[in-house]
C-alpha positions, 0 to 999 in steps of 0.5 A: 500499499502506497501512503501520502505523507504530508510533512512527514519530516516533522516531529509528527510527521517523522515518528508515524513515518518510521512506522509506517517503513517498519509495518512494510508500507511504501511511502510518499513524503511531501514537505516544505521543511519551513518547520523540519529539517532534511536531515530527519529523512537521513536520520531514519534510513540509517536508522532502518538501513542499520537494523536491515528492513527494506523499505520504499521511501521517496521524498518530494520537496514542496508545498501543499498549497502549490497545486502543480506538485500535489498533482505530479505526486498523483500522476508518477504514482499512476506512470509507476503502477503504484497509486496512491492508495491512503493520503495522511496530511499533516502538513499545516503551520501550528503555532498559536501565538503566531496565528494571532499575529499572522492570521492570514497565512495560516488560513493560506497554508491550512486551509487552501492547501489542505483543499488543493490536496482534496481536490486533488485526490478527488481528480485521481479517486483516492478517497482515503484521508488521515488528518492531522486536527488538534483539541485546540478546537474545543476552546476554552473549558475545563470541563474534562474528560472532554469527549468528540461532542465536546462543543467546538469553540478555537479561540484563536485562528490555528484552532479556527483553520482546523475547524474551517477544514472539518466543516469541509470534510464534513460538506464533502463526505455529506455530498457523497458518502459512498465514496470518501472515508475520513478520519480526522485525529484531534491531537492533544499534546504529544510529546517524547520520543522514539526510544532509540534516539534517532528522531524526536522534536527539535522546535525551531528556536525557543519552545512554546512547549512544556516538554522541549522548554523541559529536557532544553533547561535540563541540558543547559540550553535554557535557564529555567521552566517558566510555570505559568500559573501555581493558584489553579483550582487543581490538586497542586495549583499548576495547570493540568494537561493531557501528554501522549507519547509521540510513538503512541499517537503515531501508532494511532494513525496505522491503527486509522488506517486499519479502521479506514480499510475496514470501511466502504465511507466514513467521517470520523472525529477522534480524539488522541490523548493518553486520556490522563491529565498531569499537572505541570508540576507532577510533570516536573517531579516525574522528570526529575525523578526519571534521569534524576536532576533538578529543573530551576523554575519560575512561578509567573502569572497566568497566559491569556487563553490558558485552562486549569484542565484539559485531558481526552476522553479517548474512548472513540479511538479505543472503541472504534480504531482499538487503540490505547496508549501503551506508554507510562509518564516516565517512559516519556521523560526517559525517551524525551531525554535520551533524545536531547542528550543524543542530539543537543543541539537537536538536527543541526 
């Protein structure tokens, strides 16, 4: 089976790519490297070669807003008698703060890019899609756990683009329910790294998220960790979030492929998270225990747009996909730290 994986060199995409290749899929990656490094692909190739695994991978450097490039991928696959069977679409922009400062760019890349992809898929009669959505669409709510029928109420342009894309799926599916098979996966907070330390998270500039900032403090790239609020209505006063190991998340995509292959047609919106809430202080304590070091931190005022608690109800994923996250918070810390110490400057 041949898979087109957009954004396949990013943090999430690279881990999905590695699992697909290990499982024997023929993978075509489309990536502009706007927020990733081409060195990722070299790492994947080296890892697979070292483990004597046979694999088929093709890399195209391009932007999903360029419909000619997407057209050419499908056309070349047909010429090779290797049609694209399914698309996993991750390519897009994901910074909340950047989306607030430059909303038109987010609508252009995320929404127009997805539209180009869907138009091309329809033209070449490829109707199976796994999409990278986000829990950001649920907005400001600490009514937990959050299930898929929770009110959709994003508070930033990034979240709005994800909602717009999901609405596009809804309209497309209802226009002809006998053709399309779509899983839109609403991620919570993917963290950790591949246990080998070969690939992991390498944010551009100063990290916006807790875990990469935490590991950079531990290795000395950052001076201290900022904790935004210690007066939340939680057990220890710090905010609670849902953190899922990146390999568990990647396995959720493979389970989604199996699910789509078992259906004649479908449209499903599915949470992917650990199903557990972890506080910031709990994360710090676990990380210190797992790797044996102290993490200096500073309490800052709450950030606008934060809530006390946010974690997923993953019962739908368990029921439909037969998927359950397997890795513990300790494993997340160990794998994230293993990546950081083996790659102190990321892929650079």
